[in-house]
C-alpha positions as CSV (number, residue, x, y, z in Angstrom):
1,M,82.3,105.2,92.9
2,P,86.1,106.1,93.5
3,R,87.8,108.5,91.1
4,R,90.3,106.0,90.2
5,V,89.6,102.3,89.7
6,M,92.2,99.3,90.3
7,V,92.6,97.6,86.7
8,Q,94.6,94.8,85.8
9,F,97.3,95.4,83.4
10,G,96.6,92.7,80.9
11,L,92.9,93.6,80.6
12,A,93.9,97.3,79.9
13,F,97.1,96.4,77.7
14,P,96.5,92.9,76.4
15,Y,99.2,93.4,73.7
16,G,101.5,94.7,76.8
17,L,103.6,98.0,76.6
18,Y,107.0,99.2,75.9
19,A,108.9,102.0,77.5
20,V,110.0,104.5,75.0
21,S,111.4,107.1,77.5
22,P,113.4,107.1,80.8
23,V,111.7,107.1,83.9
24,E,111.9,111.1,85.0
25,P,110.4,113.1,87.6
26,E,107.2,114.8,87.2
27,L,107.6,118.7,88.0
28,D,105.0,120.4,90.1
29,F,104.6,123.5,87.9
30,E,102.7,125.2,90.6
31,R,105.2,124.9,93.3
32,S,108.4,125.0,90.9
33,S,110.3,128.1,89.9
34,K,112.7,128.9,87.1
35,D,115.4,128.0,89.4
36,R,114.0,125.6,91.9
37,P,112.3,122.3,90.3
38,V,109.9,120.8,92.8
39,Q,108.7,117.2,92.0
40,A,105.1,116.3,92.2
41,R,103.5,114.4,95.0
42,D,100.3,112.5,94.6
43,K,97.4,114.0,96.4
44,E,96.0,111.1,98.0
45,T,99.4,109.1,98.9
46,E,101.9,111.7,99.2
47,Q,104.2,109.5,97.2
48,L,106.6,111.2,94.7
49,V,105.3,111.1,90.9
50,W,107.8,110.0,88.1
51,K,106.8,109.6,84.6
52,V,107.5,107.2,81.7
53,E,106.4,107.6,77.9
54,V,105.0,104.2,76.6
55,M,104.0,102.7,73.6
56,D,101.0,100.3,73.3
57,P,101.1,98.1,70.2
58,D,97.9,97.3,70.2
59,P,97.0,97.2,66.2
60,D,93.7,98.5,66.8
61,A,95.0,101.6,68.9
62,K,94.0,104.8,67.5
63,K,97.0,107.1,66.5
64,A,96.3,109.4,69.5
65,D,96.1,106.5,72.0
66,R,99.5,104.6,71.0
67,T,102.1,106.6,72.8
68,I,100.8,107.8,76.3
69,V,102.4,108.8,79.6
70,I,102.0,106.6,82.7
71,R,102.6,107.9,86.1
72,L,104.6,105.5,88.4
73,L,104.3,106.6,92.4
74,A,107.0,105.8,94.3
75,D,109.4,107.1,97.1
76,V,112.4,106.2,95.0
77,Q,112.9,106.7,91.3
78,P,111.6,103.1,89.7
79,V,114.1,101.3,87.2
80,L,113.2,99.9,84.1
81,P,114.1,96.4,83.5
82,E,116.7,95.4,81.2
83,S,116.0,95.8,77.4
84,L,116.0,93.0,75.3
85,P,118.6,92.6,72.5
86,G,117.5,93.4,69.1
87,L,114.3,95.4,70.5
88,P,114.5,99.4,70.2
89,F,112.0,99.8,73.2
90,T,112.0,98.2,76.6
91,P,108.8,95.8,77.2
92,I,107.5,96.5,80.6
93,E,104.4,95.3,82.9
94,L,102.9,97.7,85.5
95,E,101.9,96.7,88.7
96,G,99.4,98.1,91.2
97,M,97.7,100.0,88.3
98,T,94.6,102.5,88.7
99,A,93.0,104.4,86.1
100,A,90.8,107.6,86.0
101,P,88.6,108.8,83.2
102,W,88.7,112.2,81.6
103,V,87.4,114.3,78.9
104,D,90.0,115.2,76.0
105,T,88.5,118.7,74.7
106,R,91.9,119.3,72.8
107,S,90.1,119.0,69.4
108,C,86.9,121.2,70.6
109,T,86.8,124.7,68.7
110,G,84.5,127.6,70.0
111,P,82.1,129.4,67.5
112,E,83.9,131.8,65.0
113,N,83.1,133.5,61.7
114,G,79.6,132.3,61.7
115,R,80.5,128.9,62.4
116,G,78.8,126.6,65.6
117,H,80.7,125.4,68.0
118,R,82.4,122.2,66.8
119,C,83.5,119.6,69.3
120,R,85.4,116.1,68.8
121,A,85.7,115.7,72.5
122,R,86.8,112.0,73.4
123,Q,87.1,109.9,76.6
124,G,90.6,109.3,77.5
125,W,92.1,107.8,80.5
126,S,94.8,108.5,83.0
127,F,96.8,105.7,84.1
128,R,99.0,105.4,87.6
129,A,101.0,102.5,88.7
130,T,103.2,101.6,92.0
131,G,105.8,99.5,90.1
132,V,107.3,98.4,86.8
133,K,108.7,95.1,86.2
134,A,109.7,92.9,82.9
135,P,106.6,91.2,81.7
136,K,106.8,87.1,82.2
137,S,106.2,86.8,78.4
138,M,105.9,88.8,75.4
139,P,102.3,88.9,74.0
140,G,101.9,86.3,71.2
141,Q,105.1,84.5,72.6
142,R,104.4,80.6,73.3
143,V,105.2,79.5,76.6
144,A,107.8,76.8,76.9
145,S,106.3,72.9,77.9
146,N,108.2,73.1,81.0
147,D,106.9,76.7,82.3
148,K,103.9,76.9,84.0
149,A,101.2,79.0,82.4
150,A,99.9,81.7,84.9
């Protein structure tokens, strides 16, 4: 089983995604210094790693899962699509998306003061994509009669 699996954008995010930050370089903290920042590279493809914070508008998404960081792999900085008038965030769709599971143990505490180990670990997902574009339609939006549904 590969460490990262290909996923379809619509299956992972049926309500779409909204970019809530600009696309920025992700720093390689091991190779960077205070005076010389070094951008991270993907270990498998050697492409530069960029990051964008996104919001998942799924009404069933837990509070901790509503805002996440997506890593974009590209040789040049990806550009977000134009924002729509009246919307505070930019609707986006990801291309070439992969997901890797990980265990989030930030809410685990070790034994202390006579209490046992308490762990509220949960399954997390790390998402990467090779591109970002404007969605063809907004979730919940009706397709016009002269448009062909995909």
